[in-house]
N, C-alpha and C positions, 0 to 999 in steps of 0.2 A: 329231341330224343337221342340218346347216346346210340352209338353203332351195337353195342351189347344188348340194349333193349330191343332192336330191330329184329334181331334173331332169335330172341328168348322163347317164343311161343312156335317156333318153325321145326318140323320134322323134317329131317334128310330122308331122300329117297335111298333105296339099297345101292343104286348106280353112284349117288354122290356119297355114300358110306364106303362103296369100294375105292373111290378115289382118294379118300382120307386114310383108309388102312393101308392103300398101296402107295400113299405119299412118298416123296422122294426122301425124306428124312427117316421115315420107317423103312423104306426099301434099303437105304444107305447102312443103317444099322443091321438090319437082316443080311445083307451082304458082307458086313464085318464080322457076322457071326458065321457064315459060310466060310470065310478065310481062316477063322479060329479053328473051326471044326478040322480044316485041312492041315493044320499047323503052321499058316503062312503069316499070321498076326497074332499078338498076344490080345487078351480079352480086354485090356486096358486101351490099347490102340484101335480096338474094333470100335469103340465109341467116338472115335476121331473122324469125321468125313474125310478129312484130308490125307489121314493114314490109309484109309480104305481106298480112296482114288489112287494116291500113288503106289499103293500096293498092286492093285490090278492093272494100272500103267505099265508099272516094272515088269509084269509078267507077259506084256505084250498086247493087252488089250485095250482097246478105246473104251471109255466109260464116261458119260457125261451125268453127274449130279446136280440137278436143278435147285437143289437147297429148299429148304422148307418144307410145308405139307402141301399135299396135292389138294387145297381146298379153295374153292371159289377160283378155278381155272389155272392154278399151277399145273406144272407140267412134270411127269413122271420121269424119272431117271431113264436115260437109254443106254443100251447095251449092245456091243458090237464083237463080233468074231475076230480072230487074228489075221483074216482076210479085209476086215473093215466092212465088212457086210453088217447092217442093223438086224438085230434077232431079239427076240422076246427075253424077258428076265428069265423065264422059266427054261428056254431054249439055252441060254447063256449058262447058266449052272448046271444043266443036264449035261451039256458037251464040254464043260470047263475040264473035268478030270480025264476026258477022253483025250486032251491034248497034250 
């Protein structure tokens, strides 16, 4: 049986769907859009995970993009304030403009 057939009839739970929707690739693209809104990155560059990471790092923040989708155990992105403390994605962007 092919892997795709193993999951064909499976329904994902809300928790699993949250993991996919908040997956690292989706987060990175959304983070790129946040940078575009602030005039810090072009819309074209917002589609490049390396440009998003580079821009955030150049602004003095630590940001770990784990690549891919957060499906079947992949990790979500990690966000850090300028003091190097781990923060949630929501808090990262909430406080981004304050600095």
